[in-house]
Wavefront OBJ file of the C-alpha trace (Angstrom):
o trace
v 134.853 79.427 44.519
v 135.868 79.609 47.808
v 133.546 81.302 50.095
v 134.555 82.702 53.623
v 135.021 80.426 55.911
v 132.704 80.880 59.229
v 134.512 80.403 62.723
v 133.802 77.511 64.798
v 131.385 78.758 67.612
v 133.008 76.917 70.145
v 136.229 79.041 69.699
v 134.449 82.319 71.292
v 132.609 80.286 74.223
v 134.107 79.996 77.193
v 133.802 76.193 78.040
v 134.565 76.116 82.047
v 132.099 79.140 82.973
v 130.475 77.907 86.456
v 126.858 77.306 86.964
v 126.455 80.491 89.315
v 128.037 82.465 86.588
v 125.842 81.372 83.908
v 122.739 83.606 82.974
v 119.511 81.674 83.331
v 118.865 80.215 80.020
v 122.547 79.039 80.133
v 121.731 77.370 83.871
v 118.736 75.885 81.900
v 120.463 74.149 79.080
v 123.276 72.929 80.746
v 121.084 71.415 83.087
v 118.958 69.887 79.912
v 121.809 68.673 78.709
v 123.932 66.933 81.624
v 120.013 65.422 82.471
v 120.130 63.986 79.142
v 123.810 62.997 79.926
v 122.677 61.061 82.864
v 120.128 59.063 81.248
v 122.081 58.349 78.496
v 124.487 56.638 81.419
v 122.057 55.384 83.318
v 120.135 53.630 80.370
v 124.116 52.911 78.947
v 124.858 50.910 82.388
v 121.454 49.025 82.700
v 121.952 47.515 78.710
v 125.052 46.104 80.245
v 124.103 44.550 83.581
v 121.455 43.180 82.215
v 123.750 41.297 78.988
v 125.824 40.348 81.242
v 122.877 39.047 83.515
v 121.739 37.101 80.381
v 124.541 34.778 81.045
v 124.250 33.983 84.027
v 122.200 31.016 84.170
v 124.714 29.892 81.822
v 127.369 30.175 83.644
v 126.000 28.426 86.870
v 125.409 25.404 84.647
v 129.000 25.230 82.938
v 130.125 25.833 86.750
v 127.946 22.706 88.012
v 128.885 20.357 84.791
v 132.647 21.418 85.614
v 132.229 20.227 89.132
v 130.319 17.008 88.308
v 133.630 16.487 85.804
v 136.129 16.890 88.853
v 134.081 14.966 91.065
v 131.823 12.811 89.896
v 132.961 10.416 87.583
l 1 2 3 4 5 6 7 8 9 10 11 12 13 14 15 16 17 18 19 20 21 22 23 24 25 26 27 28 29 30 31 32 33 34 35 36 37 38 39 40 41 42 43 44 45 46 47 48 49 50 51 52 53 54 55 56 57 58 59 60 61 62 63 64 65 66 67 68 69 70 71 72 73
């Protein structure tokens, strides 16, 4: 039995509306979504930076050891 298929809501929405043309409720929702996305990006970049920094001491010791092997034997 095949029910009626509802069209996607995205089809009826204009996606590229300038913020000045939005209603106050649309503007508020847009701002909330944009702020959440900005926070997510900031957390992701911080996590990536922290992960990369955690390997720094290991890389320093590797450089010192390679210098030692090259010049101190």
